[in-house]
C-alpha positions in Angstrom: -52.3 7.8 62.3 -50.6 8.4 65.6 -50.1 5.8 68.3 -53.1 6.9 70.3 -55.4 6.6 67.4 -54.0 3.2 66.6 -54.7 2.0 70.1 -58.2 3.5 70.1 -59.0 1.7 66.8 -57.8 -1.5 68.4 -60.0 -1.0 71.4 -63.0 -0.1 69.1 -62.4 -3.4 67.2 -62.3 -5.4 70.4 -65.4 -3.8 71.7 -67.2 -4.5 68.4 -66.2 -8.1 68.5 -67.2 -8.6 72.1 -70.5 -7.0 71.3 -71.1 -9.5 68.5 -70.5 -7.2 65.6 -68.8 -8.1 62.4 -65.0 -8.2 62.0 -63.5 -5.4 60.0 -60.2 -6.0 58.3 -57.6 -4.7 60.6 -55.4 -3.6 57.7 -57.8 -0.6 57.3 -57.1 0.5 60.9 -53.3 0.4 61.0 -50.4 2.4 59.7 -48.3 0.0 57.7 -45.2 2.1 58.5 -45.5 1.0 62.1 -45.7 -2.7 61.4 -42.8 -4.9 60.4 -43.2 -6.4 57.0 -43.2 -9.9 58.4 -46.0 -9.0 60.8 -48.2 -7.5 58.1 -49.4 -10.9 56.9 -51.3 -11.2 60.2 -52.6 -7.6 60.2 -53.7 -7.7 56.6 -55.8 -10.8 57.3 -59.4 -10.7 58.7 -58.1 -12.0 62.0 -59.5 -10.1 65.0 -56.2 -8.8 66.4 -55.6 -6.0 68.8 -52.1 -4.6 69.0 -50.8 -3.9 72.5 -47.9 -1.6 73.3 -46.5 -3.2 76.5 -43.3 -1.9 78.1 -40.6 -4.6 78.6 -37.5 -4.5 80.7 -35.3 -6.2 78.1 -35.8 -8.2 74.9 -33.6 -10.0 72.4 -34.4 -10.7 68.7 -35.2 -14.3 67.8 -33.0 -15.5 64.9 -34.8 -18.8 64.2 -38.4 -19.8 64.2 -39.3 -23.5 63.6 -41.8 -24.2 66.4 -45.1 -22.9 67.6 -46.0 -23.8 71.2 -49.5 -23.7 72.5 -50.3 -22.8 76.2 -53.3 -22.1 78.4 -53.4 -19.4 81.0 -54.5 -21.9 83.6 -57.0 -19.3 85.0 -60.5 -20.5 85.8 -63.7 -18.4 85.7 -63.7 -14.9 84.2 -61.9 -14.1 81.0 -58.4 -12.7 81.4 -56.5 -10.4 79.0 -52.9 -10.1 77.7 -52.6 -7.1 80.0 -53.5 -9.2 83.0 -50.8 -11.8 82.0 -48.3 -9.0 81.4 -48.8 -7.7 84.9 -48.5 -11.1 86.4 -45.3 -11.9 84.5 -43.8 -8.5 85.6 -44.7 -9.3 89.2 -42.7 -12.6 88.7 -39.6 -10.5 87.9 -39.8 -11.3 84.2 -39.4 -8.8 81.3 -43.2 -8.9 80.7 -45.7 -11.2 79.1 -43.8 -14.2 77.8 -46.3 -15.2 75.1 -46.4 -13.6 71.6 -50.1 -14.0 71.1 -53.0 -14.3 73.5 -56.5 -15.5 72.5 -59.4 -14.4 74.6 -62.5 -16.5 75.1 -64.3 -14.4 72.6 -61.8 -15.3 69.9 -60.2 -11.9 70.1 -56.4 -12.1 69.6 -54.2 -9.8 71.6 -50.5 -9.3 70.9 -48.1 -9.9 73.8 -44.3 -10.0 73.3 -43.2 -8.6 69.9 -43.4 -11.4 67.4 -39.8 -11.0 66.3 -38.4 -11.3 69.8 -37.5 -14.2 72.0 -40.4 -15.2 74.2 -40.5 -16.6 77.8 -43.0 -19.4 77.7 -41.2 -22.7 77.3 -38.0 -23.5 79.2 -35.1 -24.2 76.8 -37.3 -23.7 73.7 -37.8 -20.0 73.6 -35.0 -19.2 71.2 -36.7 -20.8 68.2 -40.4 -20.7 69.0 -43.5 -18.6 69.0 -45.7 -18.9 72.1 -49.5 -18.7 71.7 -51.7 -18.8 74.9 -55.4 -19.3 75.1 -57.4 -17.9 78.1 -58.8 -20.6 80.3 -57.9 -23.7 82.3 -58.4 -26.6 79.9 -57.9 -29.2 82.5 -61.5 -28.5 83.6 -63.1 -26.6 80.7 -63.1 -26.6 76.9 -61.7 -23.9 74.7 -64.5 -21.9 73.1 -65.3 -22.4 69.4 -64.2 -18.8 68.8 -60.8 -19.5 70.4 -60.3 -22.6 68.2 -61.3 -20.8 65.1 -58.9 -17.9 65.8 -56.1 -20.3 66.9 -56.4 -22.3 63.7 -56.1 -19.3 61.4 -53.4 -17.7 63.5 -51.3 -20.9 63.4 -51.9 -21.2 59.6 -50.8 -17.6 58.9 -47.7 -17.9 61.2 -46.8 -21.1 59.4 -47.1 -19.2 56.1 -44.9 -16.4 57.4 -42.2 -18.7 58.7 -42.4 -21.3 55.9 -43.5 -24.1 58.3 -45.9 -27.0 57.8 -48.4 -27.4 60.6 -47.6 -30.9 61.8 -46.4 -32.8 64.8 -42.8 -31.5 64.1 -43.8 -27.8 64.3 -46.9 -27.4 66.4 -46.5 -28.5 70.1 -48.1 -28.2 73.5 -46.1 -26.9 76.4 -46.1 -30.3 78.0 -44.2 -31.8 75.1 -41.1 -30.1 76.4 -41.5 -29.4 80.1 -43.1 -31.1 83.2 -46.4 -29.3 83.1 -50.1 -29.9 82.5 -50.1 -27.0 80.1 -52.0 -26.5 77.8 -54.5 -28.7 79.7 -55.9 -32.0 78.8 -58.8 -30.7 76.6 -56.7 -28.3 74.5 -53.9 -30.8 74.2 -56.3 -33.3 72.8 -57.3 -30.7 70.2 -53.8 -30.1 68.8 -54.4 -32.6 66.0 -57.5 -30.5 65.0 -55.5 -27.3 65.1 -52.8 -28.7 62.9 -55.3 -30.0 60.4 -57.4 -26.8 60.2 -54.3 -24.5 60.2 -53.4 -26.1 56.9 -56.5 -24.5 55.3 -55.0 -21.0 55.9 -51.6 -21.5 54.2 
C-alpha cells in the first residue's frame, strides 16, 4: 500500500464514522512497515484513528514519556480538525500542530505531531509528555459522549504502551501546569472519569 492509498483509506474510515457506519479495525487498512512498532498498539486496536502526514519545520525525539496532558481546542461552534489546528499553529510561527492526538466531536481521532516526538502543548512539560486535544470549548459546552469514549480508550492504550498507570500522577489537564483555563471547566471536571475508564483498556 502506498502513501496515497493509506491516506485515502483513512479518509474513507473517517467518512464512514461521520456517516454513522461501523468502525473497521484500522489494522486492516495500514501497512505495518510504515508504522513504528510502539505506535502499532494504537493502530491494531479498534480505535477510530486517521493518520495525518503533516509537514513540520523541525522536530526532536522525546526520550521520556511519563505524563499525558489533556487540552481543548477552545473553539466554539463548528467542529474543527487536526488540519485546522496545524494551520493555526504554523501561522503562529510554530513547527506545526503541537498536540500528538486530536479528538473530533464525532469521536474520530486524528494524529497530529508524531507520537515519538516532543510536542508543543504545555510550557516546560513538553519533553516528557503526550498532548491530547479535544475539539470544543469546554468552558461553555460539554465534550460529546463519543469524544469521552475515544479519549478513555486512547489514554488507556497510551498508558499500556508507555507502562503508565492512569492516575493523578500521570493524567493531567493543561491548567495543572500553566496559567490557563484549558481544558475548560467541564472537561477538567471529567478527568477523574477519564482516569478511571482508561484503566479498563490496559
